[in-house]
DOFI-421512 format. One record per residue: residue in one letter; x negated, y, z of N, C-alpha, C in turn. Coordinates in pm, 1 decimal, always signed. Example, Ala and Ser with C-alpha at 12.3 -4.5 7.8 and 13.67 -1.06 7.14 Angstrom:
BEGIN
+----+----------+----------+----------+----------+----------+----------+----------+----------+----------+
| aa |     n_xx |     n_yy |     n_zz |    ca_xx |    ca_yy |    ca_zz |     c_xx |     c_yy |     c_zz |
+----+----------+----------+----------+----------+----------+----------+----------+----------+----------+
|  A |  -1319.0 |   -569.0 |   +780.0 |  -1230.0 |   -450.0 |   +780.0 |  -1320.0 |   -330.0 |   +780.0 |
|  S |  -1285.0 |   -225.0 |   +708.0 |  -1367.0 |   -106.0 |   +714.0 |  -1290.0 |     +3.0 |   +787.0 |
+----+----------+----------+----------+----------+----------+----------+----------+----------+----------+
This chain:
BEGIN
+----+----------+----------+----------+----------+----------+----------+----------+----------+----------+
| aa |     n_xx |     n_yy |     n_zz |    ca_xx |    ca_yy |    ca_zz |     c_xx |     c_yy |     c_zz |
+----+----------+----------+----------+----------+----------+----------+----------+----------+----------+
|  M | -13450.0 |  +7521.3 | +21274.5 | -13342.3 |  +7482.8 | +21239.7 | -13292.7 |  +7375.6 | +21172.5 |
|  T | -13238.3 |  +7282.8 | +21261.5 | -13202.6 |  +7130.4 | +21247.6 | -13073.4 |  +7094.1 | +21160.8 |
|  F | -13036.4 |  +7012.4 | +21082.2 | -12931.7 |  +7000.3 | +21018.6 | -12876.5 |  +6863.9 | +21047.9 |
|  S | -12724.1 |  +6892.4 | +21130.1 | -12654.0 |  +6818.3 | +21169.5 | -12517.8 |  +6759.3 | +21075.4 |
|  P | -12530.3 |  +6637.1 | +21051.4 | -12412.3 |  +6577.6 | +20944.0 | -12238.8 |  +6659.9 | +21020.2 |
|  K | -12251.4 |  +6635.8 | +21126.9 | -12132.0 |  +6675.4 | +21218.0 | -12096.2 |  +6790.5 | +21176.4 |
|  A | -12194.0 |  +6891.7 | +21181.8 | -12159.2 |  +7029.3 | +21152.6 | -12049.4 |  +7089.4 | +21049.3 |
|  I | -12100.7 |  +7019.8 | +20910.0 | -12006.3 |  +7033.9 | +20841.2 | -11847.6 |  +7002.8 | +20819.4 |
|  F | -11829.4 |  +6935.5 | +20957.8 | -11683.7 |  +6947.7 | +20972.4 | -11637.6 |  +7014.4 | +21110.1 |
|  Q | -11677.6 |  +7089.0 | +21153.0 | -11663.3 |  +7192.5 | +21263.1 | -11608.1 |  +7337.6 | +21225.3 |
|  R | -11510.9 |  +7381.5 | +21265.6 | -11456.5 |  +7507.1 | +21201.0 | -11586.5 |  +7614.0 | +21229.5 |
|  V | -11571.6 |  +7715.6 | +21126.1 | -11666.3 |  +7824.2 | +21182.7 | -11583.9 |  +7969.0 | +21142.6 |
|  D | -11652.8 |  +8037.8 | +21218.0 | -11566.4 |  +8177.5 | +21199.1 | -11599.4 |  +8265.2 | +21064.3 |
|  R | -11722.9 |  +8199.9 | +21008.5 | -11767.2 |  +8258.1 | +20858.3 | -11649.5 |  +8270.5 | +20749.6 |
|  Y | -11575.3 |  +8141.4 | +20752.5 | -11474.9 |  +8113.1 | +20674.0 | -11344.8 |  +8096.5 | +20746.8 |
|  D | -11301.5 |  +8195.1 | +20826.5 | -11178.0 |  +8219.6 | +20861.6 | -11142.9 |  +8082.3 | +20954.3 |
|  G | -11245.3 |  +7992.7 | +21040.5 | -11225.7 |  +7884.0 | +21116.5 | -11192.5 |  +7761.3 | +20984.2 |
|  V | -11218.3 |  +7754.8 | +20878.3 | -11223.4 |  +7643.6 | +20758.8 | -11363.0 |  +7595.9 | +20779.7 |
|  R | -11336.8 |  +7476.5 | +20802.4 | -11488.9 |  +7350.5 | +20795.2 | -11579.5 |  +7385.5 | +20653.4 |
|  P | -11677.5 |  +7375.6 | +20692.5 | -11775.9 |  +7356.8 | +20571.9 | -11741.3 |  +7275.4 | +20484.3 |
|  I | -11723.9 |  +7152.6 | +20514.0 | -11702.8 |  +7027.3 | +20406.2 | -11580.4 |  +7083.0 | +20337.2 |
|  N | -11470.7 |  +7170.6 | +20349.7 | -11375.9 |  +7219.1 | +20264.9 | -11402.0 |  +7314.5 | +20186.0 |
|  I | -11518.6 |  +7422.2 | +20231.4 | -11575.3 |  +7530.3 | +20140.5 | -11660.9 |  +7441.9 | +20040.4 |
|  Y | -11728.3 |  +7367.0 | +20044.1 | -11805.8 |  +7292.4 | +19972.7 | -11722.1 |  +7211.0 | +19863.9 |
|  L | -11626.2 |  +7141.5 | +19922.5 | -11521.4 |  +7075.7 | +19807.3 | -11464.5 |  +7172.4 | +19732.2 |
|  L | -11430.6 |  +7305.4 | +19770.6 | -11389.7 |  +7439.7 | +19696.7 | -11451.6 |  +7456.9 | +19567.5 |
|  R | -11585.5 |  +7454.8 | +19620.9 | -11678.1 |  +7520.8 | +19546.5 | -11726.3 |  +7425.3 | +19448.8 |
|  L | -11710.5 |  +7301.2 | +19457.6 | -11707.8 |  +7184.0 | +19356.8 | -11609.4 |  +7204.6 | +19261.9 |
|  L | -11511.9 |  +7216.6 | +19325.0 | -11384.4 |  +7253.1 | +19215.4 | -11410.8 |  +7327.6 | +19130.6 |
|  Y | -11430.1 |  +7475.2 | +19182.2 | -11466.7 |  +7568.1 | +19118.4 | -11579.3 |  +7576.6 | +18980.5 |
|  I | -11679.1 |  +7467.6 | +19014.9 | -11793.9 |  +7447.1 | +18935.6 | -11731.5 |  +7351.9 | +18848.2 |
|  L | -11638.3 |  +7258.7 | +18886.4 | -11583.7 |  +7185.2 | +18782.2 | -11491.6 |  +7274.0 | +18664.2 |
|  I | -11390.7 |  +7328.1 | +18709.8 | -11335.3 |  +7423.5 | +18655.8 | -11397.3 |  +7475.5 | +18545.6 |
|  F | -11538.1 |  +7580.4 | +18603.2 | -11560.8 |  +7637.6 | +18531.7 | -11649.0 |  +7588.3 | +18412.8 |
|  F | -11718.6 |  +7486.0 | +18424.7 | -11781.1 |  +7388.8 | +18326.1 | -11720.1 |  +7341.2 | +18260.0 |
|  M | -11608.9 |  +7258.4 | +18282.8 | -11533.6 |  +7151.2 | +18214.7 | -11451.0 |  +7244.4 | +18125.3 |
|  L | -11345.7 |  +7308.5 | +18181.5 | -11244.3 |  +7401.0 | +18103.1 | -11344.8 |  +7495.0 | +18052.9 |
|  G | -11414.5 |  +7574.8 | +18130.2 | -11478.9 |  +7676.3 | +18017.7 | -11549.9 |  +7669.9 | +17928.4 |
|  K | -11603.5 |  +7508.4 | +17937.1 | -11712.9 |  +7497.4 | +17802.9 | -11584.6 |  +7475.1 | +17683.3 |
|  E | -11487.6 |  +7412.5 | +17712.2 | -11366.4 |  +7383.4 | +17588.5 | -11332.9 |  +7514.5 | +17519.0 |
|  T | -11276.1 |  +7605.8 | +17659.8 | -11191.7 |  +7706.3 | +17585.4 | -11293.0 |  +7805.2 | +17521.1 |
|  W | -11409.0 |  +7829.7 | +17589.6 | -11526.6 |  +7940.2 | +17503.0 | -11549.8 |  +7885.9 | +17414.1 |
|  T | -11584.1 |  +7727.8 | +17373.4 | -11625.3 |  +7729.0 | +17252.4 | -11510.1 |  +7717.4 | +17137.3 |
|  H | -11375.0 |  +7729.5 | +17189.1 | -11294.9 |  +7712.2 | +17109.8 | -11267.5 |  +7857.4 | +17077.0 |
|  I | -11294.0 |  +7964.2 | +17155.6 | -11305.6 |  +8079.6 | +17116.9 | -11397.8 |  +8151.3 | +17039.9 |
|  L | -11524.6 |  +8099.7 | +17065.4 | -11667.5 |  +8182.4 | +17002.1 | -11648.8 |  +8088.3 | +16855.2 |
|  T | -11618.1 |  +7980.9 | +16833.2 | -11599.8 |  +7905.8 | +16702.7 | -11503.1 |  +7913.2 | +16618.6 |
|  L | -11400.6 |  +7957.7 | +16623.3 | -11268.2 |  +7977.8 | +16581.6 | -11315.1 |  +8060.0 | +16463.4 |
|  H | -11287.7 |  +8009.0 | +16299.7 | -11322.1 |  +8091.8 | +16179.1 | -11154.1 |  +8114.1 | +16132.0 |
|  G | -11116.7 |  +8256.3 | +16084.0 | -11003.2 |  +8278.3 | +16047.9 | -10924.7 |  +8346.9 | +16126.8 |
|  P | -10757.8 |  +8334.3 | +16085.7 | -10679.2 |  +8437.4 | +16179.1 | -10651.2 |  +8320.8 | +16270.2 |
|  W | -10613.8 |  +8408.6 | +16391.2 | -10557.7 |  +8347.6 | +16501.2 | -10397.9 |  +8349.9 | +16501.9 |
|  N | -10354.0 |  +8231.0 | +16542.3 | -10214.6 |  +8235.4 | +16559.7 | -10196.7 |  +8284.5 | +16687.2 |
|  P | -10071.5 |  +8360.9 | +16719.0 | -10080.8 |  +8460.7 | +16839.9 | -10043.1 |  +8344.4 | +16983.8 |
|  T |  -9964.3 |  +8254.7 | +16932.0 |  -9930.3 |  +8162.0 | +17060.4 | -10087.4 |  +8081.9 | +17080.8 |
|  D | -10147.0 |  +8069.4 | +16996.3 | -10269.1 |  +7984.9 | +17033.2 | -10380.2 |  +8065.1 | +17076.0 |
|  A | -10360.1 |  +8180.1 | +17046.9 | -10459.8 |  +8286.3 | +17108.4 | -10426.0 |  +8352.3 | +17234.1 |
|  M | -10312.0 |  +8365.1 | +17268.3 | -10252.8 |  +8372.2 | +17399.2 | -10299.9 |  +8285.8 | +17491.5 |
|  V | -10275.7 |  +8154.7 | +17468.4 | -10311.7 |  +8034.0 | +17532.9 | -10467.4 |  +8019.8 | +17540.1 |
|  S | -10522.3 |  +8016.5 | +17456.6 | -10656.6 |  +8060.6 | +17464.2 | -10711.4 |  +8122.3 | +17575.6 |
|  C | -10679.6 |  +8246.9 | +17556.9 | -10724.7 |  +8380.4 | +17598.1 | -10699.1 |  +8347.1 | +17778.9 |
|  V | -10553.0 |  +8281.5 | +17801.2 | -10525.5 |  +8256.5 | +17948.9 | -10613.7 |  +8146.4 | +17996.5 |
|  W | -10673.6 |  +8037.5 | +17949.2 | -10744.0 |  +7918.7 | +18007.7 | -10891.0 |  +7985.8 | +18018.6 |
|  T | -10909.3 |  +8075.0 | +17914.9 | -11089.9 |  +8136.4 | +17914.7 | -11072.1 |  +8190.6 | +18046.1 |
|  A | -10967.7 |  +8287.7 | +18059.3 | -10964.7 |  +8400.7 | +18182.5 | -10947.9 |  +8293.1 | +18308.6 |
|  F | -10897.9 |  +8169.8 | +18295.9 | -10889.8 |  +8078.4 | +18423.3 | -11023.8 |  +8055.4 | +18453.2 |
|  A | -11069.4 |  +7983.9 | +18363.9 | -11213.6 |  +7921.9 | +18368.4 | -11345.4 |  +8007.5 | +18435.8 |
|  T | -11307.1 |  +8134.5 | +18381.5 | -11414.9 |  +8259.8 | +18409.5 | -11392.7 |  +8291.4 | +18538.1 |
|  L | -11283.3 |  +8315.7 | +18591.8 | -11249.8 |  +8348.4 | +18704.3 | -11292.2 |  +8245.5 | +18827.4 |
|  A | -11316.4 |  +8099.5 | +18785.0 | -11372.8 |  +8020.7 | +18854.9 | -11490.3 |  +8029.1 | +18940.2 |
|  V | -11567.7 |  +8123.7 | +18853.8 | -11716.0 |  +8163.8 | +18886.0 | -11682.5 |  +8235.4 | +19004.6 |
|  Q | -11604.2 |  +8350.6 | +19028.8 | -11571.6 |  +8403.8 | +19126.1 | -11549.2 |  +8327.8 | +19262.2 |
|  G | -11488.7 |  +8205.5 | +19220.9 | -11447.1 |  +8091.3 | +19340.8 | -11579.1 |  +8040.0 | +19381.3 |
|  I | -11687.0 |  +8023.6 | +19306.2 | -11796.1 |  +7957.4 | +19386.0 | -11890.5 |  +8054.7 | +19498.5 |
|  F | -11871.0 |  +8203.0 | +19463.9 | -11938.3 |  +8250.6 | +19554.8 | -11811.9 |  +8305.8 | +19659.7 |
|  R | -11694.5 |  +8311.2 | +19644.5 | -11572.7 |  +8355.0 | +19761.2 | -11486.0 |  +8231.0 | +19705.2 |
|  P | -11511.1 |  +8126.1 | +19800.6 | -11389.7 |  +8029.1 | +19768.3 | -11278.7 |  +8032.9 | +19832.7 |
|  L | -11256.8 |  +8104.8 | +19965.3 | -11116.1 |  +8133.8 | +20006.2 | -11032.9 |  +8225.2 | +19928.5 |
|  K | -11106.5 |  +8335.5 | +19888.3 | -11045.9 |  +8455.7 | +19799.7 | -10986.6 |  +8410.6 | +19698.0 |
|  M | -11037.1 |  +8282.8 | +19632.0 | -10986.7 |  +8249.6 | +19492.3 | -10894.1 |  +8136.0 | +19480.0 |
|  L | -10852.3 |  +8104.2 | +19619.6 | -10766.7 |  +7988.1 | +19648.2 | -10641.6 |  +8006.4 | +19557.9 |
|  P | -10580.4 |  +8128.8 | +19495.3 | -10455.4 |  +8132.6 | +19417.0 | -10472.5 |  +8052.9 | +19302.5 |
|  I | -10586.9 |  +8065.4 | +19224.5 | -10620.0 |  +7975.4 | +19125.5 | -10616.6 |  +7801.8 | +19121.4 |
|  V | -10658.1 |  +7802.0 | +19265.2 | -10649.9 |  +7648.3 | +19272.5 | -10500.1 |  +7604.9 | +19277.0 |
|  L | -10448.5 |  +7694.4 | +19356.4 | -10301.6 |  +7655.5 | +19397.1 | -10219.6 |  +7679.4 | +19244.7 |
|  L | -10246.7 |  +7766.2 | +19166.8 | -10200.8 |  +7749.0 | +18997.2 | -10221.2 |  +7621.9 | +18959.9 |
|  E | -10348.5 |  +7557.5 | +18976.6 | -10366.7 |  +7454.8 | +18905.8 | -10315.5 |  +7336.8 | +18958.0 |
|  I | -10278.2 |  +7329.2 | +19098.1 | -10211.4 |  +7212.2 | +19136.1 | -10061.5 |  +7236.9 | +19091.5 |
|  F | -10014.9 |  +7368.5 | +19072.5 |  -9860.8 |  +7399.4 | +19083.2 |  -9819.8 |  +7311.6 | +18933.8 |
|  Y |  -9924.2 |  +7396.6 | +18815.2 |  -9881.8 |  +7336.8 | +18676.8 |  -9894.2 |  +7197.1 | +18637.2 |
|  K | -10011.8 |  +7116.6 | +18715.7 | -10018.9 |  +6998.7 | +18675.6 |  -9905.4 |  +6929.7 | +18753.5 |
|  V |  -9871.8 |  +6916.1 | +18884.2 |  -9763.3 |  +6855.1 | +18937.2 |  -9649.7 |  +6871.8 | +18845.5 |
|  L |  -9607.1 |  +7010.3 | +18821.0 |  -9491.3 |  +7057.0 | +18748.8 |  -9481.2 |  +6965.4 | +18618.9 |
|  W |  -9593.1 |  +6959.3 | +18555.8 |  -9633.8 |  +6862.1 | +18420.3 |  -9599.9 |  +6725.6 | +18432.6 |
|  L |  -9645.6 |  +6679.4 | +18530.3 |  -9622.2 |  +6558.0 | +18561.9 |  -9505.6 |  +6484.6 | +18595.5 |
|  I |  -9422.7 |  +6588.9 | +18661.0 |  -9287.0 |  +6580.3 | +18677.5 |  -9188.3 |  +6623.7 | +18554.4 |
|  L |  -9194.2 |  +6688.8 | +18511.5 |  -9136.3 |  +6749.6 | +18385.2 |  -9131.4 |  +6630.4 | +18260.2 |
|  V |  -9268.7 |  +6634.0 | +18234.4 |  -9322.9 |  +6545.4 | +18117.7 |  -9355.6 |  +6411.2 | +18129.9 |
|  A |  -9453.3 |  +6397.8 | +18208.8 |  -9493.8 |  +6230.2 | +18226.3 |  -9393.4 |  +6167.2 | +18290.3 |
|  Y |  -9297.4 |  +6230.7 | +18391.6 |  -9270.0 |  +6093.2 | +18478.1 |  -9122.7 |  +6034.9 | +18401.8 |
|  P |  -9047.1 |  +6134.0 | +18324.5 |  -8928.9 |  +6084.6 | +18257.4 |  -8972.1 |  +5984.1 | +18126.4 |
|  L |  -9113.2 |  +6014.3 | +18091.9 |  -9162.4 |  +5899.4 | +17993.7 |  -9211.1 |  +5771.8 | +18025.6 |
|  W |  -9286.9 |  +5782.1 | +18156.2 |  -9323.2 |  +5675.2 | +18222.8 |  -9200.9 |  +5588.1 | +18245.7 |
|  S |  -9085.6 |  +5631.9 | +18314.9 |  -8971.2 |  +5589.9 | +18387.0 |  -8921.7 |  +5516.9 | +18265.1 |
|  K |  -8921.6 |  +5570.7 | +18108.3 |  -8850.3 |  +5495.7 | +18022.8 |  -8962.7 |  +5408.7 | +17950.8 |
|  G |  -9080.3 |  +5384.3 | +17996.8 |  -9162.3 |  +5269.8 | +17941.2 |  -9221.6 |  +5341.8 | +17815.7 |
|  T |  -9229.5 |  +5456.0 | +17796.6 |  -9270.1 |  +5528.1 | +17652.6 |  -9379.2 |  +5608.9 | +17663.7 |
|  L |  -9441.4 |  +5595.4 | +17795.3 |  -9590.7 |  +5722.6 | +17819.9 |  -9652.2 |  +5654.3 | +17745.9 |
|  A |  -9716.3 |  +5531.4 | +17732.6 |  -9819.1 |  +5463.2 | +17673.6 |  -9815.7 |  +5481.8 | +17542.6 |
|  G |  -9924.5 |  +5492.9 | +17478.2 |  -9938.5 |  +5540.2 | +17334.5 |  -9869.2 |  +5674.8 | +17263.2 |
|  S |  -9798.1 |  +5759.0 | +17388.3 |  -9749.5 |  +5896.1 | +17348.9 |  -9849.2 |  +6011.2 | +17346.6 |
|  P |  -9800.0 |  +6100.4 | +17272.3 |  -9924.1 |  +6198.6 | +17263.4 |  -9928.0 |  +6256.1 | +17420.7 |
|  A |  -9837.6 |  +6240.7 | +17524.2 |  -9856.2 |  +6290.1 | +17644.8 |  -9962.4 |  +6178.5 | +17768.4 |
|  E |  -9991.6 |  +6067.7 | +17709.8 | -10066.0 |  +5971.2 | +17785.0 | -10202.2 |  +6045.7 | +17821.9 |
|  G | -10281.2 |  +6117.4 | +17743.7 | -10405.7 |  +6160.0 | +17753.0 | -10421.4 |  +6272.6 | +17859.2 |
|  T | -10313.6 |  +6361.0 | +17837.6 | -10284.7 |  +6481.9 | +17915.9 | -10259.3 |  +6429.2 | +18064.6 |
|  T | -10167.1 |  +6334.6 | +18062.7 | -10118.5 |  +6256.4 | +18191.1 | -10235.2 |  +6192.3 | +18246.2 |
|  S | -10336.6 |  +6154.6 | +18171.2 | -10458.5 |  +6081.4 | +18254.3 | -10544.8 |  +6170.8 | +18334.6 |
|  A | -10565.8 |  +6323.5 | +18240.5 | -10635.2 |  +6411.4 | +18253.6 | -10557.5 |  +6485.6 | +18424.7 |
|  F | -10440.9 |  +6500.2 | +18408.0 | -10372.7 |  +6568.5 | +18498.9 | -10339.8 |  +6466.7 | +18635.5 |
|  L | -10352.8 |  +6354.9 | +18618.2 | -10350.7 |  +6268.6 | +18736.7 | -10483.2 |  +6281.6 | +18832.3 |
|  W | -10579.1 |  +6339.5 | +18781.7 | -10702.6 |  +6423.0 | +18834.6 | -10663.5 |  +6512.0 | +18945.0 |
|  G | -10536.1 |  +6585.7 | +18943.6 | -10492.4 |  +6681.7 | +19016.9 | -10515.8 |  +6647.6 | +19164.1 |
|  I | -10528.6 |  +6528.5 | +19171.8 | -10516.8 |  +6507.8 | +19349.7 | -10634.3 |  +6550.5 | +19379.3 |
|  L | -10761.6 |  +6597.3 | +19318.0 | -10875.2 |  +6639.6 | +19376.7 | -10858.1 |  +6786.2 | +19429.3 |
|  P | -10792.7 |  +6893.6 | +19350.5 | -10766.6 |  +7007.2 | +19417.5 | -10679.4 |  +7038.8 | +19529.5 |
|  I | -10583.2 |  +6926.4 | +19565.0 | -10489.5 |  +6885.5 | +19643.6 | -10618.2 |  +6868.9 | +19769.9 |
|  V | -10664.1 |  +6766.5 | +19776.5 | -10778.4 |  +6723.2 | +19841.6 | -10862.2 |  +6837.7 | +19917.3 |
|  A | -10910.1 |  +6911.8 | +19795.2 | -10989.9 |  +7018.4 | +19855.1 | -10919.8 |  +7146.5 | +19928.6 |
|  V | -10812.5 |  +7159.3 | +19896.6 | -10731.5 |  +7273.0 | +19979.4 | -10679.0 |  +7245.2 | +20090.0 |
|  C | -10633.5 |  +7088.1 | +20093.9 | -10535.1 |  +7061.7 | +20212.7 | -10571.3 |  +6966.1 | +20295.5 |
|  V | -10687.7 |  +6932.1 | +20304.7 | -10797.9 |  +6828.1 | +20390.3 | -10770.1 |  +6881.6 | +20498.9 |
|  C | -10811.2 |  +7014.9 | +20539.3 | -10783.9 |  +7051.4 | +20680.6 | -10695.8 |  +7079.5 | +20777.9 |
|  E | -10696.7 |  +7041.8 | +20901.0 | -10596.3 |  +7065.0 | +20986.3 | -10568.2 |  +7222.3 | +21004.0 |
|  L | -10441.9 |  +7268.0 | +20985.0 | -10425.7 |  +7405.5 | +21020.5 | -10344.1 |  +7417.0 | +21145.0 |
|  H | -10417.6 |  +7515.5 | +21231.8 | -10312.9 |  +7558.3 | +21343.9 | -10271.2 |  +7691.5 | +21276.8 |
|  L | -10124.3 |  +7706.1 | +21277.2 | -10097.5 |  +7823.6 | +21186.9 | -10028.9 |  +7912.3 | +21335.5 |
|  Q | -10045.0 |  +8015.8 | +21346.1 |  -9940.4 |  +8092.0 | +21443.6 |  -9829.9 |  +8130.3 | +21376.2 |
|  P |  -9689.7 |  +8151.2 | +21420.7 |  -9588.4 |  +8183.5 | +21364.8 |  -9619.6 |  +8317.6 | +21289.5 |
|  E |  -9669.7 |  +8431.6 | +21334.4 |  -9685.0 |  +8535.5 | +21258.9 |  -9756.2 |  +8529.4 | +21114.3 |
|  E |  -9863.2 |  +8400.5 | +21124.2 |  -9947.0 |  +8369.6 | +20987.2 |  -9849.0 |  +8316.6 | +20893.0 |
|  V |  -9728.3 |  +8254.3 | +20927.6 |  -9659.2 |  +8190.5 | +20855.9 |  -9560.3 |  +8265.3 | +20779.0 |
|  N |  -9604.1 |  +8367.6 | +20708.1 |  -9520.7 |  +8467.5 | +20630.6 |  -9587.1 |  +8493.9 | +20462.5 |
|  M |  -9478.5 |  +8474.9 | +20371.8 |  -9516.6 |  +8450.6 | +20244.1 |  -9573.3 |  +8563.2 | +20183.5 |
|  F |  -9576.8 |  +8683.7 | +20221.3 |  -9617.5 |  +8804.5 | +20194.5 |  -9733.7 |  +8816.0 | +20250.1 |
|  V |  -9793.5 |  +8756.9 | +20356.3 |  -9953.4 |  +8795.5 | +20408.5 | -10035.0 |  +8805.9 | +20310.0 |
|  W | -10038.7 |  +8727.2 | +20237.0 | -10163.4 |  +8706.4 | +20139.9 | -10174.4 |  +8782.5 | +20053.1 |
|  L | -10049.9 |  +8862.8 | +20008.2 | -10039.0 |  +8974.3 | +19907.6 | -10152.4 |  +9073.5 | +19929.6 |
|  G | -10151.5 |  +9130.5 | +20078.6 | -10236.0 |  +9206.8 | +20121.8 | -10398.7 |  +9171.4 | +20168.7 |
|  A | -10397.5 |  +9053.0 | +20213.5 | -10516.0 |  +9051.6 | +20262.1 | -10532.5 |  +8883.7 | +20244.0 |
|  P | -10565.5 |  +8836.2 | +20151.9 | -10579.5 |  +8658.3 | +20121.7 | -10657.1 |  +8587.3 | +20215.0 |
|  S | -10613.5 |  +8517.5 | +20290.1 | -10708.6 |  +8408.8 | +20377.1 | -10663.1 |  +8265.2 | +20362.2 |
|  F | -10745.1 |  +8195.8 | +20409.9 | -10709.0 |  +8046.5 | +20361.8 | -10570.1 |  +8024.1 | +20435.4 |
|  R | -10524.9 |  +8062.7 | +20561.9 | -10443.2 |  +8035.3 | +20680.0 | -10329.3 |  +8053.5 | +20597.0 |
|  S | -10310.0 |  +8212.8 | +20548.6 | -10187.9 |  +8252.3 | +20509.1 | -10140.5 |  +8216.3 | +20370.8 |
|  L | -10222.3 |  +8179.2 | +20271.6 | -10233.3 |  +8089.5 | +20145.6 | -10172.8 |  +7966.0 | +20152.6 |
|  I | -10203.2 |  +7884.0 | +20259.8 | -10157.1 |  +7737.6 | +20272.8 | -10031.9 |  +7763.2 | +20323.4 |
|  A |  -9993.6 |  +7859.1 | +20419.0 |  -9882.4 |  +7865.5 | +20467.4 |  -9746.1 |  +7917.0 | +20368.1 |
|  I |  -9777.2 |  +7959.3 | +20248.5 |  -9676.9 |  +7941.2 | +20127.4 |  -9645.1 |  +7817.7 | +20064.3 |
|  V |  -9754.4 |  +7715.2 | +20108.6 |  -9730.9 |  +7575.8 | +20020.5 |  -9649.9 |  +7517.2 | +20078.8 |
+----+----------+----------+----------+----------+----------+----------+----------+----------+----------+
């Protein structure tokens, strides 16, 4: 068996016609989510002493669950696309609602939102990992509810 660099850019049936390069990018994204977010959230949960603030506990549990679910994405990258879409959505929404108004007024630099803005600007990586491939959607696949029964790459992208 020989390795061909061109092979990673060709569509394969194994992944619903998605190119291997996109699968590798998705796996890299899931690994980054798990290790970077997971380290921070699991450390916070496991080292907290004293009573939990209910809101802090809820936020910590949501982010820990999000990071832990990314492990499943390493092994089944297309089935876990909804968590990538969630990541893209909340980052873009936060940048529009919080960072852009501060930036347009010239008050983003030095504000508490500056660090989060810098981190969320890296949100371009999941967009690249999900949307780089060219899609040839059939009209019946462009249905927002198709992915509810059987999530596939094409049907999930169709709702975006």
